[in-house]
C-alpha positions in Angstrom: 71.3 -37.5 -8.1 71.7 -34.6 -5.7 68.7 -32.8 -4.2 68.0 -29.3 -2.8 65.1 -27.6 -0.9 63.8 -24.1 -1.5 61.4 -22.3 0.8 57.9 -21.3 -0.5 58.6 -17.6 -1.1 62.0 -18.2 -2.7 60.5 -20.9 -4.8 57.8 -18.5 -6.2 60.4 -15.9 -6.9 62.6 -18.4 -8.7 59.6 -19.7 -10.7 58.5 -16.2 -11.7 62.0 -15.3 -12.9 62.3 -18.5 -14.9 58.9 -17.9 -16.5 59.8 -14.3 -17.4 63.1 -15.5 -18.9 61.3 -18.1 -21.0 58.6 -15.7 -22.2 61.2 -13.1 -23.1 63.2 -15.7 -25.1 60.0 -16.9 -26.8 60.5 -20.4 -25.6 57.8 -22.8 -24.5 56.9 -21.7 -21.0 55.8 -24.3 -18.5 55.4 -23.7 -14.8 57.0 -25.9 -12.2 53.6 -27.4 -11.3 53.3 -28.8 -14.9 51.0 -26.2 -16.4 51.5 -23.6 -19.0 49.1 -21.8 -21.3 51.1 -22.7 -24.4 51.4 -26.4 -23.4 47.6 -26.7 -22.7 46.5 -24.7 -25.7 48.7 -26.8 -27.9 46.3 -29.7 -27.2 43.4 -27.9 -28.8 42.6 -28.5 -32.4 44.1 -26.0 -34.8 41.7 -23.5 -36.5 40.8 -24.6 -40.0 42.1 -22.3 -42.8 38.6 -21.0 -43.8 38.4 -19.0 -40.6 41.7 -17.3 -41.4 41.0 -16.5 -45.1 38.0 -14.2 -44.5 38.8 -10.5 -45.2 38.5 -8.4 -42.0 38.3 -4.7 -41.5 41.7 -3.3 -40.2 40.0 -1.0 -37.7 38.5 -4.0 -35.9 41.9 -5.8 -36.0 43.5 -2.8 -34.3 40.9 -2.7 -31.5 41.3 -6.4 -30.8 45.1 -6.0 -30.6 44.9 -3.0 -28.4 42.4 -4.5 -25.9 44.5 -7.6 -25.4 47.8 -5.9 -24.8 47.8 -6.6 -21.0 47.8 -10.4 -21.6 51.0 -12.5 -21.5 52.4 -12.9 -25.1 51.2 -16.5 -25.6 47.7 -15.7 -24.4 47.6 -12.5 -26.5 48.5 -14.4 -29.7 45.9 -17.1 -28.9 43.3 -14.4 -28.5 44.2 -12.3 -31.5 45.2 -15.1 -33.9 42.6 -17.8 -33.1 39.6 -16.6 -31.1 39.1 -13.3 -33.0 39.2 -14.9 -36.5 36.7 -17.6 -35.4 34.3 -14.9 -34.0 34.7 -12.7 -37.0 33.9 -15.6 -39.4 30.5 -16.4 -37.7 29.4 -12.7 -37.3 30.5 -11.7 -40.8 27.5 -10.4 -42.7 25.4 -10.0 -39.5 24.2 -6.5 -38.5 22.7 -5.0 -35.4 19.4 -3.1 -35.4 21.4 0.1 -35.8 22.8 -1.1 -39.1 26.3 -1.5 -37.7 28.3 -4.7 -38.3 27.5 -7.1 -35.5 31.2 -7.8 -34.8 31.3 -4.4 -33.1 29.2 -5.7 -30.2 31.5 -8.7 -29.1 34.6 -6.5 -29.5 33.0 -3.8 -27.3 32.1 -6.4 -24.7 35.7 -7.6 -24.8 36.9 -4.0 -24.4 34.8 -3.6 -21.2 36.2 -6.8 -19.8 39.8 -5.9 -20.8 39.5 -2.7 -18.8 39.5 -4.8 -15.6 42.3 -7.1 -16.8 40.3 -10.3 -16.7 41.9 -13.7 -17.4 42.3 -15.0 -21.0 39.4 -17.4 -20.8 37.0 -14.7 -19.7 38.2 -12.4 -22.4 37.8 -15.2 -25.0 34.3 -16.0 -23.8 33.4 -12.3 -23.9 34.3 -12.2 -27.6 32.6 -15.5 -28.3 29.5 -15.0 -26.2 27.1 -14.6 -29.1 28.8 -16.9 -31.6 26.9 -20.1 -30.6 23.7 -18.4 -29.7 23.4 -16.6 -33.1 24.8 -19.5 -35.1 23.5 -22.6 -33.4 23.0 -24.4 -36.8 26.6 -23.7 -37.9 28.7 -24.2 -34.7 28.4 -26.3 -31.6 29.6 -25.9 -28.0 31.7 -29.0 -28.5 33.6 -27.2 -31.4 34.2 -24.3 -29.1 35.6 -26.7 -26.5 37.9 -28.4 -29.1 39.3 -25.1 -30.4 39.4 -23.0 -27.2 39.2 -25.4 -24.2 36.5 -26.6 -21.8 36.7 -23.4 -19.6 35.7 -21.2 -22.5 33.0 -23.6 -23.5 31.6 -23.5 -19.9 31.5 -19.7 -20.0 29.9 -19.4 -23.4 27.3 -22.0 -22.5 26.5 -20.1 -19.3 25.8 -17.0 -21.5 23.4 -18.9 -23.8 19.7 -18.4 -23.3 17.2 -21.2 -22.7 15.0 -21.9 -25.7 17.6 -21.0 -28.3 16.6 -22.6 -31.6 18.3 -22.4 -35.0 18.0 -19.3 -37.1 15.9 -21.4 -39.6 13.4 -22.2 -36.8 13.4 -18.6 -35.7 12.5 -17.5 -39.3 9.7 -20.1 -39.2 8.4 -18.8 -35.9 8.4 -15.2 -37.1 6.5 -16.2 -40.3 3.9 -18.1 -38.3 3.5 -15.2 -35.8 2.8 -12.9 -38.7 0.3 -15.4 -40.0 -1.4 -15.5 -36.6 -1.6 -11.7 -36.5 -3.1 -11.6 -39.9 -5.5 -14.5 -40.0 -5.7 -16.1 -36.5 -4.4 -19.5 -35.3 -7.3 -21.5 -36.7 -6.4 -20.7 -40.3 -2.7 -21.5 -40.0 -1.8 -24.1 -42.6 1.3 -25.5 -40.9 0.0 -26.0 -37.4 2.2 -29.0 -36.9 5.3 -26.9 -37.4 3.9 -24.3 -35.0 3.3 -26.9 -32.3 6.8 -28.3 -32.7 8.3 -24.9 -32.3 6.1 -24.2 -29.3 7.1 -27.5 -27.8 10.7 -26.8 -28.4 10.5 -23.5 -26.6 8.1 -24.6 -24.0 9.6 -24.5 -20.5 6.5 -23.5 -18.6 5.0 -27.0 -18.0 1.6 -26.4 -19.6 0.1 -28.5 -22.4 -1.0 -27.2 -25.8 -4.8 -27.1 -25.5 -7.2 -25.5 -28.0 -9.6 -22.9 -26.7 -7.0 -20.6 -25.1 -5.9 -17.6 -27.0 -2.7 -18.6 -28.8 -1.2 -15.2 -28.7 -1.5 -15.2 -24.9 0.1 -18.6 -24.9 3.0 -17.4 -27.1 3.5 -14.6 -24.6 3.5 -17.0 -21.7 6.1 -19.2 -23.4 8.3 -16.1 -24.0 8.0 -15.2 -20.3 8.7 -18.8 -19.2 11.7 -18.9 -21.5 13.0 -15.6 -20.1 12.6 -16.9 -16.5 14.3 -20.2 -17.4 17.2 -18.3 -19.0 17.7 -16.0 -16.0 17.5 -19.1 -13.7 20.1 -20.8 -15.9 22.3 -17.7 -15.7 22.1 -17.7 -11.9 23.0 -21.3 -11.7 25.8 -20.7 -14.2 27.1 -17.9 -12.0 27.1 -20.3 -9.0 29.2 -22.7 -11.2 31.6 -20.0 -12.3 31.2 -16.3 -11.2 33.1 -15.1 -14.3 29.8 -15.7 -16.3 28.2 -12.7 -14.6 31.2 -10.5 -15.5 30.7 -11.3 -19.2 26.9 -10.8 -18.9 27.2 -7.4 -17.2 29.6 -6.2 -19.9 27.2 -7.6 -22.5 24.2 -5.8 -20.9 26.2 -2.6 -20.5 27.1 -2.3 -24.1 23.5 -3.3 -25.2 22.1 -0.4 -23.0 24.7 2.0 -24.4 23.3 1.2 -27.9 19.7 0.8 -27.0 18.5 3.9 -29.0 18.0 1.9 -32.2 15.2 -0.3 -30.7 11.5 0.4 -30.4 10.4 2.3 -27.3 8.5 -0.6 -25.8 11.5 -2.9 -26.2 13.8 -0.2 -24.7 11.5 -0.1 -21.6 11.3 -3.9 -21.3 15.1 -4.3 -21.4 15.7 -1.4 -19.0 13.1 -2.8 -16.6 14.7 -6.3 -16.7 18.1 -4.7 -16.1 16.9 -2.8 -13.1 15.1 -5.7 -11.6 17.7 -8.4 -12.3 21.1 -7.3 -13.5 21.6 -4.3 -11.2 21.0 -6.3 -8.1 23.5 -8.9 -9.3 26.0 -6.1 -10.0 25.4 -4.8 -6.5 25.8 -8.2 -5.0 29.2 -8.7 -6.6 30.2 -5.1 -5.7 30.6 -3.9 -9.2 29.4 -0.4 -8.3 31.0 1.2 -11.4 29.0 -0.8 -13.8 25.8 -0.8 -11.6 25.8 3.0 -11.5 26.0 3.3 -15.3 23.4 0.6 -15.8 21.0 2.4 -13.5 21.5 5.8 -15.2 20.9 4.3 -18.6 17.8 2.4 -17.4 16.5 5.6 -15.7 16.8 7.5 -19.0 14.7 4.9 -21.0 12.2 4.0 -18.3 11.4 7.6 -17.2 12.1 9.3 -20.5 9.3 11.8 -19.9 10.9 13.2 -16.7 14.6 12.2 -17.0 15.9 15.4 -18.6 13.8 17.6 -16.2 14.9 15.7 -13.1 18.5 15.7 -14.2 18.5 19.5 -14.7 16.8 20.1 -11.4 19.4 18.0 -9.6 22.3 19.8 -11.3 20.8 23.2 -10.5 20.4 22.3 -6.8 24.0 20.9 -6.8 25.3 24.1 -8.3 23.5 26.1 -5.5 25.1 23.8 -2.8 28.5 23.5 -4.4 30.0 26.6 -2.6 29.0 25.2 0.8 30.4 21.8 -0.1 33.6 23.2 -1.4 34.1 25.3 1.7 33.6 22.3 3.9 36.1 20.3 1.8 38.6 23.1 2.2 38.1 23.0 6.0 38.7 19.2 6.0 41.8 19.5 4.0 43.2 22.2 6.3 42.5 20.0 9.3 44.3 17.0 7.7 47.2 19.1 6.7 47.5 20.5 10.2 47.5 16.9 11.5 50.1 15.9 8.9 47.9 13.1 7.6 48.1 12.1 3.9 44.6 12.0 2.4 42.9 12.5 -1.0 39.7 14.5 -0.4 37.2 14.8 -3.3 33.6 15.5 -3.9 31.6 12.5 -5.1 28.2 13.1 -6.9 25.4 10.5 -6.4 23.8 9.0 -9.4 20.5 10.5 -10.6 18.7 7.2 -10.3 20.0 6.7 -6.8 18.7 10.2 -5.8 15.3 9.4 -7.5 14.9 6.1 -5.7 15.9 7.7 -2.4 13.2 10.3 -2.8 10.7 7.7 -3.9 11.3 5.5 -0.9 11.3 8.3 1.7 8.2 10.0 0.2 10.1 13.3 -0.3 8.9 15.4 -3.3 11.3 18.3 -3.2 15.1 18.1 -3.9 15.6 20.8 -1.3 14.7 18.3 1.4 17.3 15.7 0.1 20.7 15.4 1.7 23.4 13.5 -0.1 23.1 14.8 -3.7 26.9 14.9 -3.3 29.2 13.5 -0.6 32.8 13.9 0.5 35.1 10.9 -0.1 38.3 10.7 1.9 40.9 8.2 0.7 43.8 7.3 2.9 46.8 4.9 2.4 45.6 1.9 4.5 43.1 0.5 6.9 44.6 1.9 10.1 44.7 5.3 8.5 40.9 5.1 8.0 40.3 5.0 11.8 42.8 7.8 12.3 40.9 9.9 9.7 37.6 9.1 11.5 39.1 10.3 14.8 40.3 13.5 13.2 36.8 14.2 11.8 35.2 13.5 15.1 37.5 15.8 17.0 37.2 18.8 14.6 33.6 18.7 13.4 30.1 18.3 14.8 28.7 14.9 14.1 25.0 14.4 13.1 24.3 11.6 15.6 24.9 7.9 15.4 22.0 7.2 13.0 24.2 8.1 10.0 27.3 6.3 11.3 28.3 2.9 9.8 31.6 1.1 10.1 31.7 -1.2 7.1 35.5 -1.8 7.5 35.2 -3.9 10.7 31.9 -5.4 9.4 32.0 -5.4 5.5 28.8 -5.7 3.5 27.9 -9.0 1.9 29.3 -7.7 -1.4 32.7 -7.0 0.3 32.1 -3.2 0.4 34.4 -1.6 3.0 34.3 2.1 4.2 33.3 4.2 7.2 30.2 6.4 6.7 29.4 9.4 8.9 27.8 12.8 8.6 28.9 16.2 9.9 27.5 19.7 10.1 29.4 21.6 7.4 29.4 25.2 6.4 26.0 26.8 6.6 25.0 24.0 9.1 24.1 21.7 6.2 24.5 18.0 6.7 27.5 16.7 4.7 27.9 12.9 4.3 31.5 11.6 4.4 32.9 8.2 3.3 36.4 7.2 4.5 38.2 4.3 2.8 41.7 3.1 1.9 43.2 3.3 -1.6 42.7 -0.5 -1.8 39.1 -0.3 -0.6 38.3 2.4 -3.1 39.3 0.2 -6.0 37.5 -2.9 -4.7 34.4 -0.9 -3.8 34.1 0.4 -7.4 34.9 -2.8 -9.3 34.0 -5.5 -6.8 34.7 -9.0 -8.0 36.8 -7.6 -10.8 39.4 -6.7 -8.2 40.1 -10.4 -7.8 41.9 -10.2 -11.2 44.1 -7.3 -10.2 46.8 -9.4 -8.4 46.1 -12.7 -10.0 49.3 -14.4 -11.4 48.0 -16.3 -14.4 51.5 -17.7 -15.2 51.7 -19.4 -11.8 48.1 -20.2 -11.0 47.1 -21.5 -14.4 43.4 -21.5 -15.3 42.1 -21.8 -11.8 40.5 -18.3 -11.8 37.0 -19.7 -11.7 37.9 -21.9 -8.7 39.4 -18.9 -6.9 36.3 -16.8 -7.4 34.0 -19.7 -6.3 36.0 -20.2 -3.1 35.8 -16.4 -2.3 32.1 -16.3 -2.9 31.4 -19.7 -1.5 28.5 -18.7 0.8 26.7 -16.9 -2.0 27.2 -19.8 -4.4 25.9 -22.3 -1.9 22.8 -20.1 -1.2 22.0 -19.9 -4.9 22.2 -23.7 -5.2 20.1 -24.2 -2.1 17.4 -21.9 -3.5 17.2 -23.8 -6.7 16.9 -27.1 -4.8 13.8 -26.0 -2.9 12.1 -23.9 -5.6 9.2 -25.6 -7.4 9.3 -23.2 -10.3 11.8 -20.9 -12.1 9.5 -18.0 -11.0 9.9 -19.0 -7.3 13.7 -19.4 -7.8 14.0 -15.9 -9.3 11.7 -14.3 -6.8 13.6 -15.8 -3.9 16.9 -15.0 -5.4 16.0 -11.3 -6.0 14.5 -10.9 -2.5 17.2 -12.9 -0.8 20.6 -13.7 -2.2 20.7 -10.8 -4.7 18.9 -8.3 -2.6 20.5 -5.7 -0.4 21.3 -7.5 2.8 22.0 -6.8 6.5 24.5 -8.5 8.8 23.3 -9.6 12.2 25.3 -11.4 15.0 24.8 -14.3 17.3 25.6 -13.9 21.0 29.0 -15.4 20.3 29.8 -12.8 17.6 29.2 -15.0 14.5 27.8 -13.1 11.6 24.6 -14.0 9.7 23.7 -12.3 6.4 20.0 -11.8 5.8 17.9 -9.9 3.3 16.4 -6.6 4.4 13.0 -7.2 6.0 14.1 -10.4 7.8 12.6 -11.2 11.2 14.2 -13.0 14.2 12.4 -16.1 12.9 14.4 -15.9 9.7 17.5 -15.5 11.8 16.7 -18.6 13.8 16.2 -20.7 10.7 19.5 -19.3 9.3 21.3 -20.8 12.3 19.6 -24.2 12.0 16.2 -25.8 11.2 15.6 -27.1 14.8 16.1 -23.7 16.3 13.6 -22.1 13.9 10.9 -24.7 14.5 11.2 -24.3 18.3 11.5 -20.5 18.3 9.4 -18.9 21.1 10.8 -15.4 21.3 13.9 -13.2 20.7 16.2 -10.7 22.3 17.6 -8.1 19.9 20.4 -6.0 21.5 19.2 -7.3 24.9 15.7 -6.1 24.3 12.7 -8.5 24.0 11.0 -8.3 20.6 8.4 -10.2 18.6 10.1 -13.0 16.7 7.5 -12.6 14.0 6.9 -8.9 13.6 10.2 -7.2 14.4 12.3 -6.3 11.4 16.0 -6.8 12.0 18.5 -4.1 11.3 22.2 -4.0 10.3 24.6 -5.0 13.1 21.8 -6.3 15.5 22.9 -8.8 18.1 20.2 -11.5 18.2 19.5 -14.1 20.8 16.8 -16.7 20.1 14.6 -18.1 22.9 13.5 -21.6 22.1 11.1 -24.2 23.7 10.3 -27.8 22.9 6.7 -27.0 23.6 6.4 -24.6 20.6 4.3 -25.8 17.7 4.9 -23.9 14.4 1.8 -22.1 13.2 0.6 -21.7 9.6 0.8 -18.0 10.0 4.6 -18.2 10.5 5.1 -18.7 6.8 3.9 -15.2 6.0 6.4 -13.6 8.5 9.4 -15.3 6.9 11.2 -13.9 3.9 14.1 -16.2 3.5 13.7 -19.4 1.3 15.5 -21.5 4.0 12.8 -20.6 6.6 9.9 -21.1 4.2 11.2 -24.4 2.9 11.6 -25.7 6.5 8.1 -24.6 7.4 6.6 -26.1 4.2 8.2 -29.5 5.0 7.0 -29.3 8.6 3.4 -28.6 7.5 3.5 -31.5 5.1 4.8 -34.0 7.7 2.8 -32.8 10.8 -0.6 -31.8 9.5 -3.1 -34.2 8.0 -3.8 -34.2 4.2 -7.4 -33.1 4.9 -6.2 -30.2 7.1 -3.7 -29.1 4.4 -6.3 -29.2 1.7 -8.8 -27.2 3.7 -6.2 -24.5 4.4 -5.2 -24.6 0.8 -8.8 -24.0 -0.3 -9.0 -21.1 2.2 -5.8 -19.5 0.7 -7.0 -20.0 -2.9 -10.5 -18.5 -2.1 -8.8 -15.4 -0.6 -6.5 -15.1 -3.7 -9.5 -15.4 -6.1 -11.3 -12.7 -4.1 -8.3 -10.4 -4.4 -8.3 -11.1 -8.2 -12.0 -10.2 -8.5 -12.8 -13.8 -9.3 -15.0 -14.8 -6.4 -16.3 -18.3 -6.3 -14.2 -19.6 -9.2 -12.8 -22.4 -6.9 -16.2 -24.0 -7.5 -15.9 -23.8 -11.3 -14.8 -27.3 -12.5 -13.4 -26.1 -15.8 -11.4 -23.3 -14.1 -10.0 -25.6 -11.5 -9.1 -28.2 -14.1 -7.0 -25.7 -16.1 -5.4 -24.3 -13.0 -4.5 -27.8 -11.8 -2.8 -28.6 -15.1 -0.9 -25.3 -15.3 0.4 -25.9 -11.7 1.6 -29.3 -12.8 -0.6 -31.1 -10.2 -2.3 -34.4 -10.6 -5.7 -33.4 -9.2 -7.5 -30.5 -7.6 -6.9 -32.2 -4.2 -3.2 -32.3 -5.0 -3.3 -28.6 -5.9 -5.0 -27.6 -2.7 -2.5 -29.8 -0.7 0.4 -28.0 -2.4 -1.1 -24.6 -1.7 -1.9 -25.6 1.9 1.6 -26.7 2.7 3.0 -23.7 0.8 5.0 -25.9 -1.6 3.7 -23.8 -4.4 3.7 -20.1 -4.1 0.5 -18.1 -4.3 2.2 -15.6 -6.5 2.7 -18.3 -9.1 -0.9 -19.5 -8.7 -2.2 -16.0 -9.1 -0.2 -15.6 -12.4 -2.3 -18.5 -13.9 -5.7 -17.0 -13.1 -6.1 -14.9 -16.2 -5.4 -17.8 -18.6 -7.6 -20.2 -16.6 -10.4 -17.7 -16.9 -9.9 -17.6 -20.7 -10.1 -21.4 -20.7 -13.6 -21.4 -19.4 -16.3 -21.5 -22.0 -17.0 -17.8 -21.8 -16.9 -15.2 -19.0 -20.6 -14.8 -19.1 -21.3 -18.5 -18.8 -18.8 -18.8 -16.0 -20.5 -16.0 -14.2 -23.9 -17.5 -14.9 -22.8 -20.7 -13.3 -21.8 -18.8 -10.2 -24.6 -16.2 -9.9 -27.7 -18.0 -11.3 -29.5 -20.9 -9.9 -31.0 -23.4 -12.4 -34.4 -24.7 -11.1 -35.6 -26.7 -14.1 -36.2 -29.8 -11.9 -38.4 -27.8 -9.4 -40.7 -26.0 -11.8 -43.4 -27.2 -14.2 -44.5 -25.1 -17.2 -47.5 -26.5 -19.0 -46.8 -27.2 -22.7 -43.0 -27.0 -22.3 -40.4 -29.6 -21.4 -36.6 -29.8 -21.5 -36.3 -26.1 -20.9 -33.5 -24.7 -18.8 -35.1 -22.4 -16.2 -33.1 -19.8 -14.2 -34.1 -17.5 -11.4 -34.4 -13.8 -11.9 -31.7 -12.0 -9.9 -33.9 -9.0 -9.5 -37.1 -10.4 -7.8 -35.5 -13.6 -6.4 -38.6 -16.0 -6.5 -38.7 -18.7 -3.8 -40.9 -21.8 -3.4 -44.5 -20.6 -2.6 -44.4 -17.5 -4.8 -46.7 -17.1 -7.7 -44.4 -17.3 -10.7 -44.2 -16.8 -14.5 -41.5 -17.7 -17.0 -40.4 -15.5 -19.8 -37.8 -15.6 -22.5 -37.0 -15.1 -26.2 -36.8 -18.9 -26.9 -38.2 -21.9 -25.2 -34.8 -23.5 -24.4 -33.8 -20.8 -21.9 -36.4 -19.1 -19.6 -36.1 -16.8 -16.6 -38.4 -17.4 -13.7 -40.0 -14.2 -12.1 -42.4 -13.4 -9.3 -45.6 -12.0 -10.6 -45.4 -8.3 -11.0 -41.6 -8.3 -11.3 -40.4 -5.0 -12.8 -37.6 -6.7 -14.7 -40.1 -9.0 -16.5 -42.2 -5.9 -17.5 -39.1 -4.1 -18.9 -38.1 -7.3 -20.9 -41.5 -7.2 -22.5 -41.0 -3.6 -23.6 -37.5 -4.3 -24.9 -38.8 -7.3 -27.0 -41.9 -5.5 -28.2 -42.6 -6.6 -31.8 -40.5 -9.7 -31.4 -41.4 -13.3 -30.4 -41.7 -13.4 -26.6 -42.6 -16.5 -24.6 -44.5 -15.8 -21.4 -45.8 -18.8 -19.5 -47.4 -19.4 -16.2 -45.3 -21.7 -14.0 -45.9 -23.8 -10.9 -43.6 -25.1 -8.2 -43.4 -28.9 -8.0 -43.9 -30.7 -4.6 -40.3 -32.0 -4.8 -38.9 -28.4 -4.9 -36.9 -28.5 -1.6 -33.6 -26.7 -2.4 -32.4 -26.5 1.2 -29.3 -28.7 1.6 -28.8 -28.9 -2.2 -25.9 -26.4 -2.1 -27.9 -23.9 -4.2 -30.2 -22.1 -1.7 -32.9 -19.8 -3.0 -32.5 -16.2 -2.0 -34.8 -13.4 -0.9 -34.2 -9.7 -0.4 -35.6 -8.0 2.7 -35.6 -4.5 4.0 -35.4 -3.3 7.6 -36.3 0.2 8.8 -35.5 1.0 12.4 -34.6 3.7 15.0 -30.8 4.0 15.0 -29.2 1.2 17.1 -25.4 0.6 16.9 -26.1 -3.2 17.3 -28.8 -3.4 14.7 -26.6 -5.1 12.0 -25.0 -7.5 14.6 -28.5 -8.5 15.9 -29.7 -9.1 12.3 -26.8 -11.3 11.5 -27.1 -13.3 14.8 -30.8 -14.0 14.3 -30.3 -15.1 10.7 -27.4 -17.4 11.8 -29.5 -18.9 14.7 -32.0 -20.0 12.2 -29.3 -21.3 9.8 -30.0 -18.7 7.1 -27.0 -17.6 5.0 -26.5 -13.9 4.5 -25.3 -13.4 0.9 -25.3 -9.6 1.0 -26.0 -6.9 3.7 -26.0 -3.1 3.2 -26.3 -0.8 6.2 -27.1 2.9 6.0 -27.3 5.1 9.1 -29.0 8.5 9.2 -27.5 10.1 12.4 -29.4 13.4 11.9 -32.7 11.6 11.6 -31.7 8.9 14.2 -32.7 6.2 11.7 -31.2 3.1 10.3 -31.8 1.2 7.0 -30.7 -2.4 6.1 -31.1 -4.3 2.9 -30.1 -8.0 3.1 -30.1 -11.0 0.8 -30.7 -14.2 2.7 -30.9 -17.8 1.9 -34.3 -19.4 2.4 -36.1 -22.5 1.0 -39.7 -21.3 0.8 -42.1 -18.5 1.6 -43.0 -20.0 5.0 -39.4 -19.9 6.2 -39.1 -16.3 4.9 -42.2 -15.2 6.8 -40.9 -16.8 10.1 -37.5 -15.1 9.7 -39.1 -11.7 9.0 -41.4 -12.1 12.1 -38.3 -12.8 14.2 -36.4 -9.7 12.8 -39.4 -7.5 13.7 -38.7 -8.4 17.4 -35.4 -6.6 17.3 -35.5 -3.5 19.6 -36.2 -0.4 17.5 -37.2 -2.1 14.3 -40.2 -0.3 12.8 -40.7 -2.2 9.5 -39.6 -5.4 7.8 -40.7 -6.1 4.3 -39.6 -8.2 1.3 -38.3 -6.4 -1.8 
């Protein structure tokens, strides 16, 4: 048999011509590499007749046919004659909150995707995206794979939320929630079903324990499921970036039709979109969709000011329009004179973009804002961009280098490319200009969707997902790395939103290699981004040949960074707080775990937890056993020591720990009892009350009795009594409040064994100092108390500069009246002290 050879380009031309001929003839098309859509789809199971027999509305049929017109004939027929009937069958009889047939939503999502000419699998998954989620008891993912292929199954699964249950279970859950709201959890008859539903949806790691408000738990489950769903979505995007394209189209149509939902739900969805989906859209460069999402979210989140703000922006724009148009006219005249082809247009910034710009800069007046509109210059190619830049620089006055950015030579992480600069236009107003090529303009607006523009489905088969993964490989690997080091979904999402999905900067090594980092990164983050060893030995940094702090300096776009390292450097615990990248934090966490002792890590963990509790207005709760037991369980730790070790080595984020405080507080017996355990000292074992035994005796917080004081015990019942110093004003007021009621008042005596010092519950006494003003009075008071090993629980200082007087009230820890007298005598020796007395 003879043989022949064809070069690569000729081979592709021949293959394309052959395919076109076969498609035109209606034959079975198969590429030279053995793949064809018709051949592969023929291996899928045929659709059962019941899906075809259902009566459909003609208007929906026409929309589906029209949106799929760009597909090759075989793929178009597959979509219209197989995917669409299947979707219609499962959504028939379902309605949206607005009352419209539900099928409108998947068709609208497919229309948004079709606008960007996505591949057939993505379009099919866009139409099918809710079919499984809303009908899990009637259809499975395996069925979708059998009828439409494994690629479509993967995309549909990536769109499915965590915690999806059957519609029957959803109805049970709704009924049980109604029962909770009407009668409370304790009266629910079918608690077993409730527990099973909770267990099925539970992704938060906590156990079902009585005593904590069940409505709070249900809310926690919902939040945990939402976090898990978003985490799953991110991992799905890392597996196949087409998933986010479908999700963005889904979210865009949902926001366009958000008006039928309750205001609180509108705000929740809008907030989630701004915090999660808009950063993803920005990261993938889909500016067109991001801008519309932001505008819709702005309308619902700031409904009270949206219309007013929009009108003011439009009014200011109208005032500035003559100046802007005159500047554009000048630019066009210059380009015509230079015989350079260019499309010069005015581009208005989004209302939300303007609002956030004002918010971040602290500007309150629109008159102070530049950039309500800008000038966009579009030229044929990349070289023409630099020619256009040169023409602008020669003919107009530039506004310094601060507003100049060349994103063509150094594209943004989302592949954005353009030259930004600013000039003095007519009326000496600052005019911002963007220069890009025609190709850049398209890719800047539609981002990752531009990958579909020149994709040859007939030759490259179904490898669209692989192509996208390879082009976004660095982002995909960063998402997977984040998930590997994150202990919780909350951490994963926080790190992703602050790192991989956030606006990023590009810095350079001395050799010119680029490193993408989130805004706010330090040279220490840069060092860890290069490699772990360089980060752990980082001693200093040079940024643009200038020495800076490797911890405190915030890197900027296009910085050149040189890291100074030394083998003598020991990573400090404080480094963790100066890092913002997960890679740096993970490396430091591992180092702390391997190089510090367990006792040291636990001590540091307790310090961090104590500070966190103070910030949450829960001082001292780290000593409450019940609180710590619940916190340990919720953080999935084996013991309190394990929890403190996790916190000390920063393997669990303080943000996640903080989020558990409220529920742990609810888990304590009552707030009053918890506070009582913290603020009151039980002295039953140190006091004898004639005629009474087995009574719990607590110290009065007003008069603060100590051993040696003459004391009395009062109370409304003999089981719980308060110990007072004789003559205590609070005891007298209690008598008046309980006048006419049974009041117990007994004389009490200190036992000889009453020696509280060293027991961990020192007695306390309040003392007052009056003195001539002395700037060191408070310091001297603290030092003298410390020298005698007396704790200071509270100290209030008041200076009267006019009267040259000072006044201190302090609560100090003492064991008995003798110690107190000795301390007071010592305080009287401070220079300028006129009087020291006990309150």
